KOLLUM-969363 format. One line per 3 residues: number of its first residue (from 0); for each residue x, y, z of C-alpha. Coordinates in steps of 0.2 Angstrom, whole numbers, plus 5000, padded with zeros to 4 digits. Example, Ala and Ser with C-alpha at 12.3 -4.5 7.8 and 13.67 -1.06 7.14 Angstrom:
// KOLLUM-969363
0 = 5062:4978:5039 ~ 5068:4995:5036
// end
This chain:
// KOLLUM-969363
0 = 5037:4980:4965 ~ 5043:4980:4984 ~ 5036:4973:4999
3 = 5037:4984:5017 ~ 5034:4976:5033 ~ 5033:4986:5049
6 = 5037:4980:5068 ~ 5040:4986:5083 ~ 5023:4995:5089
9 = 5016:4991:5105 ~ 5010:5000:5121 ~ 5020:5011:5131
12 = 5018:5025:5144 ~ 5019:5043:5143 ~ 5039:5048:5141
15 = 5043:5030:5135 ~ 5052:5025:5119 ~ 5048:5014:5104
18 = 5059:5010:5089 ~ 5049:5005:5073 ~ 5057:4995:5059
21 = 5051:4993:5042 ~ 5059:4979:5032 ~ 5059:4980:5013
24 = 5060:4965:5001 ~ 5058:4963:4982 ~ 5066:4977:4972
27 = 5082:4985:4983 ~ 5075:5001:4989 ~ 5089:5012:4982
30 = 5078:5011:4968 ~ 5067:5024:4976 ~ 5071:5040:4982
33 = 5063:5042:4999 ~ 5057:5030:5013 ~ 5044:5038:5026
36 = 5034:5036:5042 ~ 5016:5041:5041 ~ 5004:5039:5056
39 = 4984:5040:5055 ~ 4975:5040:5073 ~ 4955:5036:5073
42 = 4945:5049:5065 ~ 4960:5059:5056 ~ 4968:5059:5041
45 = 4986:5050:5038 ~ 4999:5063:5041 ~ 5018:5063:5037
48 = 5029:5059:5053 ~ 5046:5059:5046 ~ 5056:5054:5029
51 = 5074:5050:5024 ~ 5082:5049:5007 ~ 5089:5033:5003
54 = 5104:5039:4994 ~ 5111:5053:5005 ~ 5101:5050:5022
57 = 5094:5067:5022 ~ 5079:5067:5035 ~ 5064:5078:5037
60 = 5051:5079:5051 ~ 5036:5085:5055 ~ 5035:5098:5067
63 = 5026:5088:5081 ~ 5039:5076:5081 ~ 5055:5084:5077
66 = 5066:5085:5093 ~ 5058:5067:5098 ~ 5058:5056:5085
69 = 5073:5050:5074 ~ 5073:5041:5057 ~ 5087:5032:5050
72 = 5089:5019:5037 ~ 5102:5006:5034 ~ 5103:5001:5016
75 = 5113:4986:5016 ~ 5098:4978:5027 ~ 5084:4987:5016
78 = 5077:4993:5032 ~ 5071:5011:5038 ~ 5070:5013:5057
81 = 5059:5026:5067 ~ 5066:5028:5085 ~ 5053:5036:5095
84 = 5056:5045:5112 ~ 5047:5056:5124 ~ 5030:5049:5119
87 = 5015:5059:5122 ~ 4997:5051:5121 ~ 4994:5061:5105
90 = 5006:5050:5097 ~ 4995:5036:5098 ~ 4991:5030:5080
93 = 4994:5017:5067 ~ 5011:5020:5059 ~ 5015:5015:5043
96 = 5032:5015:5032 ~ 5031:5019:5013 ~ 5042:5022:4998
99 = 5042:5034:4985 ~ 5051:5037:4969 ~ 5048:5055:4970
102 = 5056:5067:4982 ~ 5040:5072:4993 ~ 5033:5071:5010
105 = 5014:5069:5003 ~ 5006:5052:5008 ~ 4998:5054:4990
108 = 5015:5052:4982 ~ 5022:5035:4991 ~ 5020:5020:4979
111 = 5022:5007:4991 ~ 5015:5005:5009 ~ 5017:4993:5025
114 = 5001:4986:5034 ~ 5005:4997:5048 ~ 5009:4995:5065
117 = 4998:5001:5081 ~ 5008:5012:5093 ~ 4998:5016:5109
120 = 5004:5029:5123 ~ 4995:5029:5139 ~ 4995:5044:5149
// end
C-alpha cells in the first residue's frame, strides 16, 4: 500500500504558475512503474495530464499541457512534482496524483490515488 498526498493547489491568475507536490508514504514508490497527474473539471471526466517513470524519469504529457507543464520526481523524497506555467482558465480542475504498477497513461490502470488539490485559474 502507498498513501499519496497532494499539495500546492490554489488560485492564480491567467499566465501565472503553480507547483504541485505529491508525497508518497508507505511502500517505496520505486516499487511502482509510473507516477502520474490527472485532473477533473466539473462535469467532465478525469483526464491524463502528465506522467513519469520512476526508474528512468521518462516523461509523458497531454497535448493540452505540453510545453507549459513539467513533471519531475525525487525518488529519495518519494515525491512527484508538477510545475505548471502559463496557466489558462481551462486548466481549472481538481488535480490528482496517482501511482501504477503498469506502464500506462489511462486512469483506470492507476492503483493508488491522492485526495486531490484544487487549482483555479482566473481570467
